[in-house]
C-alpha positions in Angstrom: 117.1 37.2 8.0 117.2 37.0 11.8 119.3 35.3 14.4 116.2 33.1 15.1 116.6 31.5 11.7 120.2 30.5 11.2 121.5 29.2 7.9 122.1 25.5 8.0 124.9 23.9 6.1 124.6 20.1 6.2 127.7 18.2 5.1 127.5 14.5 4.4 130.0 11.8 3.4 128.9 8.4 2.1 130.1 5.3 4.0 132.2 7.3 6.4 133.1 5.1 9.3 133.4 7.0 12.6 136.2 4.8 13.9 138.4 5.9 10.9 138.5 9.6 11.9 141.1 11.2 14.1 138.6 13.0 16.3 137.3 9.5 17.2 140.8 8.3 18.0 142.3 7.1 14.7 146.0 7.8 14.7 146.7 7.7 11.0 144.0 9.4 9.1 144.4 13.1 8.3 141.4 15.5 8.2 142.5 19.0 9.1 139.2 20.7 8.1 136.9 18.3 9.8 139.2 18.1 12.9 138.9 21.9 13.2 135.1 21.6 13.2 135.4 18.9 15.8 137.7 21.0 18.0 135.4 24.0 17.9 132.1 22.2 17.8 130.0 19.5 19.6 131.1 16.0 18.7 128.7 13.1 19.2 130.7 10.1 20.3 127.9 7.5 19.8 125.9 8.5 16.7 124.3 5.9 14.5 122.4 5.5 11.4 119.0 3.9 11.7 119.5 1.5 8.7 123.0 0.6 7.5 122.4 1.0 3.8 122.5 4.1 1.6 118.8 4.8 0.6 117.0 3.5 3.8 119.4 5.5 6.0 119.0 8.7 4.0 115.2 8.4 3.8 115.1 7.9 7.6 117.4 10.9 8.1 115.4 13.1 5.8 112.0 12.1 7.2 112.8 11.6 10.8 110.8 8.3 10.6 111.9 4.7 10.8 112.2 2.7 7.6 109.1 0.6 8.4 106.9 3.7 8.6 108.0 5.0 5.1 108.7 1.7 3.2 112.4 2.5 3.1 113.5 -1.1 3.0 116.4 -1.2 0.5 118.3 0.8 -2.2 115.4 0.6 -4.6 112.7 1.7 -2.2 110.6 4.8 -3.0 110.3 7.6 -0.6 106.7 8.7 -1.1 106.2 12.2 -2.4 103.8 13.0 0.5 106.4 12.1 3.2 107.4 15.4 4.8 111.2 15.8 5.0 113.5 18.3 6.8 113.6 20.1 3.4 109.8 20.5 3.5 109.8 21.7 7.1 112.6 24.2 6.5 111.1 25.5 3.2 107.7 25.9 5.0 109.5 27.9 7.6 110.9 30.3 5.0 114.2 28.7 4.0 115.8 28.4 0.6 116.5 24.7 0.5 119.1 23.3 -1.8 120.9 20.0 -2.4 124.2 19.4 -4.1 125.1 15.8 -4.4 123.7 12.3 -3.5 120.5 11.5 -1.7 119.6 8.3 -3.5 115.9 9.2 -4.1 114.1 6.5 -6.0 110.9 7.2 -7.9 109.6 10.2 -9.9 109.9 12.8 -7.1 113.6 13.7 -7.1 113.3 16.9 -5.0 111.4 15.9 -1.8 111.2 19.5 -0.6 114.4 20.9 -2.0 113.7 24.0 -4.0 117.0 23.6 -5.9 118.8 20.4 -6.7 122.2 21.5 -8.1 123.4 18.1 -9.5 121.9 14.8 -10.6 122.3 11.8 -8.4 125.2 9.3 -8.8 122.8 6.4 -8.4 119.8 5.3 -10.5 116.4 6.6 -9.6 114.4 3.5 -10.8 113.6 0.3 -8.9 116.2 -1.9 -10.6 118.2 -2.4 -7.4 115.4 -4.2 -5.6 116.2 -7.0 -3.1 114.6 -10.4 -3.5 114.4 -12.4 -0.3 112.4 -15.1 -2.0 115.3 -15.9 -4.3 118.2 -15.3 -2.0 120.7 -17.5 -3.9 120.3 -15.5 -7.2 122.8 -12.8 -7.0 121.9 -9.6 -8.9 124.7 -7.9 -10.9 124.5 -4.7 -8.9 125.4 -6.3 -5.6 128.7 -5.5 -4.0 131.5 -8.0 -4.8 135.1 -8.0 -3.7 136.5 -6.3 -6.8 136.6 -3.0 -4.8 139.1 -4.7 -2.5 141.1 -6.8 -5.0 141.5 -3.8 -7.4 142.2 -1.2 -4.7 144.8 1.4 -5.5 145.5 4.8 -7.1 143.8 6.1 -10.2 143.8 9.3 -12.3 140.0 9.6 -12.5 137.0 7.6 -11.4 133.2 7.9 -11.7 133.1 9.1 -8.1 135.8 11.7 -8.5 133.9 13.1 -11.5 130.8 13.3 -9.3 132.2 14.8 -6.1 134.2 17.4 -8.0 130.9 18.7 -9.5 129.1 18.5 -6.1 131.8 20.6 -4.5 131.8 23.2 -7.3 128.1 23.5 -7.3 128.0 24.0 -3.6 130.7 26.7 -3.7 128.8 28.5 -6.5 125.5 28.3 -4.5 127.2 30.0 -1.5 128.8 32.7 -3.7 125.5 33.3 -5.6 123.6 33.5 -2.3 126.1 36.1 -1.0 125.5 38.2 -4.1 121.7 37.9 -3.8 119.2 40.0 -1.9 119.3 37.3 0.9 115.6 37.6 1.7 115.5 34.1 3.1 117.9 32.0 5.2 119.3 29.0 3.4 119.6 25.3 4.1 122.3 23.8 1.8 122.9 20.0 1.9 126.3 19.0 0.4 126.4 15.2 0.0 129.6 13.6 -1.3 129.8 10.0 -2.5 133.3 9.4 -1.1 134.8 7.5 0.7 132.3 4.9 -0.5 134.0 2.1 -2.4 135.4 1.3 -4.9 138.6 1.9 -3.0 140.5 4.0 -5.5 141.8 7.6 -5.2 144.4 9.8 -7.1 148.0 9.2 -6.5 148.4 12.4 -4.4 145.9 11.1 -1.8 147.3 7.6 -2.0 150.7 9.1 -1.2 149.5 11.0 1.9 149.7 7.7 3.6 152.7 5.4 4.0 152.1 1.7 3.2 153.6 0.6 6.5 151.5 2.9 8.7 148.2 1.5 7.5 146.6 -0.4 10.4 145.1 -3.7 9.7 141.7 -4.8 11.1 141.8 -5.1 14.9 139.5 -8.1 14.6 140.5 -10.3 11.7 138.3 -12.8 10.0 137.5 -15.9 12.2 135.0 -18.7 11.6 134.1 -18.4 15.3 132.9 -14.9 14.8 130.7 -15.7 11.9 127.0 -15.3 13.0 124.4 -16.3 10.3 123.9 -12.7 9.0 127.7 -12.2 8.6 127.9 -15.5 6.7 125.1 -14.3 4.4 126.9 -11.0 3.8 130.1 -12.7 2.8 128.0 -14.8 0.4 126.4 -11.7 -1.0 129.6 -10.0 -1.8 131.4 -13.3 -2.8 134.0 -13.4 -0.1 135.4 -16.8 0.5 138.3 -17.6 2.8 140.9 -17.3 0.1 139.3 -14.4 -1.9 141.6 -11.6 -0.6 145.1 -11.2 0.7 146.5 -9.1 3.5 148.2 -6.9 0.9 144.8 -6.2 -0.7 143.2 -5.5 2.6 145.9 -3.0 3.4 145.6 -1.4 -0.1 141.8 -1.0 0.4 142.2 0.6 3.7 145.0 2.9 2.4 142.8 4.0 -0.5 139.8 4.5 1.9 142.0 6.7 4.1 143.0 8.7 1.0 139.4 9.1 0.1 138.7 10.5 3.6 141.4 13.1 3.1 139.9 13.9 -0.3 136.5 14.4 1.4 138.2 16.7 3.9 139.7 18.8 1.1 136.5 19.1 -0.8 134.5 20.1 2.3 137.3 22.5 3.1 136.6 24.3 -0.2 132.9 24.6 0.8 133.8 25.9 4.2 136.1 28.5 2.7 133.4 29.6 0.3 131.1 30.0 3.4 133.8 32.1 5.1 134.7 34.1 2.0 131.0 34.9 1.5 130.6 36.4 4.9 128.0 33.8 5.9 129.8 31.7 8.5 128.7 33.7 11.6 125.0 33.0 11.2 125.4 29.5 9.8 125.1 26.2 11.8 127.3 23.5 10.2 126.4 19.9 10.7 128.6 17.0 9.5 127.5 13.4 9.4 127.2 10.4 7.2 124.7 7.7 6.1 126.5 4.6 7.5 130.0 3.3 8.0 132.3 0.7 6.4 133.6 -2.5 8.1 136.9 -2.3 6.2 137.7 -5.9 6.8 136.9 -6.0 10.5 135.6 -9.5 11.4 136.1 -10.4 7.7 133.3 -8.0 6.7 133.3 -5.2 4.2 131.0 -2.3 3.3 128.0 -1.9 5.5 124.7 -3.9 5.9 125.3 -5.0 9.5 124.7 -3.6 13.0 128.4 -3.9 14.1 130.0 -0.6 15.1 132.1 -0.1 11.9 129.0 -0.4 9.8 126.4 1.4 11.9 128.3 4.2 13.7 128.6 7.5 11.9 130.4 10.7 12.6 128.3 13.7 13.8 129.5 17.2 14.5 127.5 20.4 15.2 129.6 23.5 14.7 128.2 26.8 15.8 130.7 28.3 18.3 128.5 31.4 18.9 125.6 29.2 19.9 126.9 26.0 21.4 130.0 25.5 23.5 132.5 23.0 22.2 132.3 19.6 23.8 131.5 15.9 23.4 128.2 14.0 23.9 128.5 10.4 25.1 124.8 9.5 24.8 123.7 7.4 21.8 121.8 9.4 19.2 121.0 8.8 15.5 120.7 10.6 12.2 116.9 10.3 12.5 117.2 13.0 15.2 118.4 15.6 12.7 115.0 16.5 11.3 113.5 17.6 14.6 116.8 19.4 15.4 116.7 21.3 12.1 113.0 22.1 12.4 113.5 23.5 15.9 116.4 25.7 14.8 114.1 27.1 12.1 111.3 27.7 14.7 113.1 29.7 17.4 114.1 26.5 19.3 110.5 25.2 19.5 109.1 22.1 17.9 106.9 22.9 15.0 103.5 21.3 14.4 104.5 18.1 12.7 102.3 16.8 9.9 102.9 13.3 11.3 104.5 12.4 14.6 108.2 11.9 14.0 110.4 9.1 15.5 113.5 11.3 15.8 114.2 13.4 18.9 115.8 16.8 19.0 119.5 17.1 19.7 119.2 20.6 21.2 119.2 19.3 24.8 122.5 17.6 24.1 123.9 20.7 22.5 122.9 23.0 25.3 124.0 20.7 28.2 120.4 19.9 29.3 120.7 16.1 29.0 118.9 14.4 26.3 117.9 10.9 25.1 120.3 7.9 25.0 118.7 5.5 22.6 118.8 4.4 19.0 116.3 2.2 17.2 117.3 0.5 14.0 115.8 -1.6 11.2 117.6 -3.3 8.4 115.7 -5.1 5.5 118.2 -5.0 2.7 120.9 -7.3 1.1 122.1 -10.2 3.1 119.0 -10.3 5.4 116.2 -12.9 5.0 114.0 -11.2 7.6 113.9 -7.8 9.3 117.1 -7.3 11.4 116.2 -5.1 14.3 118.5 -3.2 16.7 118.1 -1.3 20.0 121.1 0.7 21.3 120.6 2.0 24.8 123.0 2.8 27.6 126.0 0.5 27.4 124.1 -2.3 25.5 123.3 -3.1 21.9 120.7 -5.8 21.1 120.1 -7.2 17.7 117.2 -9.5 16.8 116.1 -11.3 13.7 113.6 -14.1 13.8 115.7 -16.7 11.9 118.9 -16.0 13.8 120.2 -16.2 17.3 120.0 -12.9 19.3 123.1 -10.7 19.8 123.7 -8.7 22.9 126.8 -6.7 23.4 128.1 -4.6 26.3 129.9 -1.9 24.4 131.6 -0.4 27.5 133.2 -3.6 28.5 133.5 -5.0 25.0 133.8 -2.2 22.4 135.0 -4.7 19.7 131.8 -6.8 20.1 133.7 -10.0 20.7 131.5 -11.5 23.3 127.8 -12.2 22.6 126.0 -12.1 26.0 122.7 -13.3 24.6 123.2 -16.8 26.0 125.1 -15.7 29.2 123.1 -16.8 32.3 123.8 -13.5 34.1 122.2 -11.5 31.2 119.0 -13.5 30.7 116.8 -11.0 32.4 118.2 -8.2 30.3 117.9 -10.2 27.1 114.3 -11.0 27.9 113.5 -7.3 28.5 114.9 -6.5 25.1 113.0 -9.3 23.5 109.8 -8.1 25.1 110.5 -4.6 23.8 111.0 -5.9 20.3 107.7 -7.7 20.5 106.0 -4.5 21.7 107.6 -2.2 19.1 107.3 -4.4 16.1 104.9 -7.0 14.6 107.7 -8.8 13.0 105.6 -11.2 10.9 103.6 -8.3 9.5 106.7 -6.3 8.8 108.3 -9.2 7.1 105.3 -9.6 4.8 105.3 -5.8 4.1 108.9 -6.1 2.9 108.1 -9.1 0.7 105.1 -7.3 -0.8 107.2 -4.2 -1.5 109.9 -6.4 -3.2 107.3 -8.1 -5.4 105.7 -4.8 -6.5 109.0 -3.2 -7.3 110.3 -6.3 -9.1 107.4 -6.2 -11.5 107.5 -2.4 -12.0 111.2 -2.5 -12.6 110.9 -5.3 -15.2 108.0 -3.7 -17.0 109.5 -0.2 -17.1 112.6 -1.5 -18.9 110.5 -2.8 -21.8 109.8 -0.6 -24.8 110.3 3.1 -24.4 112.1 3.8 -21.2 111.2 7.0 -19.3 114.0 8.0 -16.9 113.3 9.4 -13.4 116.9 10.5 -13.0 117.1 14.2 -12.0 118.1 16.6 -14.8 119.6 19.8 -13.3 118.7 22.8 -15.3 120.9 25.9 -15.8 119.5 28.8 -17.8 122.5 29.8 -19.9 120.6 32.8 -21.3 121.1 34.7 -18.0 124.7 33.4 -17.3 127.9 35.4 -17.9 127.7 38.2 -20.5 124.4 38.6 -22.4 122.9 41.5 -24.3 119.9 41.5 -22.0 121.8 43.4 -19.3 124.3 46.2 -19.6 127.9 45.0 -19.2 128.8 47.4 -16.4 125.6 46.4 -14.5 126.3 42.7 -15.0 129.9 43.0 -13.8 128.8 45.0 -10.7 126.1 42.6 -9.9 128.5 39.6 -10.2 131.3 41.0 -8.2 131.6 40.1 -4.5 132.2 42.1 -2.4 131.1 45.2 -4.2 133.9 47.3 -5.6 134.7 50.4 -3.6 134.2 53.8 -5.4 137.5 54.9 -4.1 140.8 53.0 -4.2 
C-alpha cells in the first residue's frame, strides 16, 4: 500500500437532514463523534442529493450519473449491472471494496462492484415498490403514511435497530480482520446505516438524551398558503390531513429523530474507534454523507421527496487532516461528485479513464483550496410527482421546474427558509427565463416523462408476474464460512490464536 492510494472509509446515514446537525448550526442535537470529524475536516455547507429518495439518490451517488441516464427513477428501479460504480473504479484500481449496510439495490445484481457485502439489505431487492403515475389515486401499501409520526416514541427494539447493530458489528470486524491480514491492497469500506430514517422510534436511553421542552418545533409550520401543488400531492401520498397530527406528536417525532441521530453518532463512533485501534487511521480518508434529508414537519411536510432544503440538503464531511486542511466549503456540490473524487484519490489525484462520461465533478479542488464548481443538478421522478421534477441549484438561487406545476425560484441567501417564490416576481423574470431555457436545453421533458412511464409499466408487470408460483428472491444472502472461523482442527491452536491476535503478542513481557 502506498500513500498514493489511501484507504477510503465512507460513512452514510439514511435520511439525515443537514439542518439537524450541530456543525450546521443546530443547538440541541448531540453528535460528539461527527462533530469531531467536522472540526478536524472539511465541511461542505451546501451539499445536496441529486434525487430526494433512497434508491435514486444512492444509484446516482454510486454511478456519478443523473437518474435519467441510468433509469434510477424510484425505489423499485434497477441499477443495471453494466453501470460502472465507484466500487468498480476502486476495485479496478486495486482496492478491496466492501459494503456493510444499506444501498437499496434492486434487481439480481446485489454487489455492483463490491467484492464483499457483509450484510443483507434492509429493503427488498425486487420491483414491488414501483410507482404508478397512471393510477396516482391508488395508494400502494408500502407508501409512507403518518403512523411514523403518530406512533413516535421510545422502544426496546425495532427492525432498524436490529439492522444497524449488525451493520456496525460487521464494519468493526472488517477493519479488525483487515488489520490482521497481509494488507496487500488498500480498502474502501462503505458503512451505511438506516437510521435516522423513520419510523421515529429509538431506545429510552437515546430518547432521554433530550428534554421534551428543548425540542424545537418547525420554523415554518403548516400553512395552506405555502402548499404548492407538489407539496399537496405529497401530503395526499402520506395521508396527512389538516387534523391528522398534533403538536405533541410533532415534538415526539422530532425528539425521536434527534435520538436516532445520536444513535448514529454512537454507532459510527464504534467504527471510528475500530479504525484507530487497528492502526489504519493515518492513511484513511473518512467521508461522511447521506442520501437525502427529512422535512420533519417543516411546511407541514415529512420525510423527503421534495426539493426543499430539509429534504434535499445532506451533510458532507471529508476528514483527512494529513492531506486536507480543516475548513468549510460554501459552494453547492452534490453526492454525485463523490465518484470522481474517490476515483481520483485512487489514481494519484488524476481522473481515470471513465468507461462513460460522468455527470459528477471532483471535489478535490474544493478540498485543496483551488476553487471548484458551484452547481447541483437534480431530478425527481418518484412518489408524489406526476411528471419529472427538475432542480438547478447555482450560486444563491434554486430553480425547480415540473411541466404541470408553477415554477419555483428561491434566493437562498436572502430567503433561506424558502418562503418567497420569485418565479412570478417582475424583477426576476430574466433570471427565470434563463433557467427555463437551461431546463429546455438539458432535458427533453416529454421524452423523459415517457421513459419514466415505460419503466413503471415494465416493472409493474415483472413484479406482478414474479410473485406468482415459485418466488425466487434477489435479496442478498451474506455468506460466512464457519469452517474457518474460531477454533477448528484444520489449523494448530497456537497458530490460530497467534494469527487472530492483534497486535501480535510480544515474545518478552
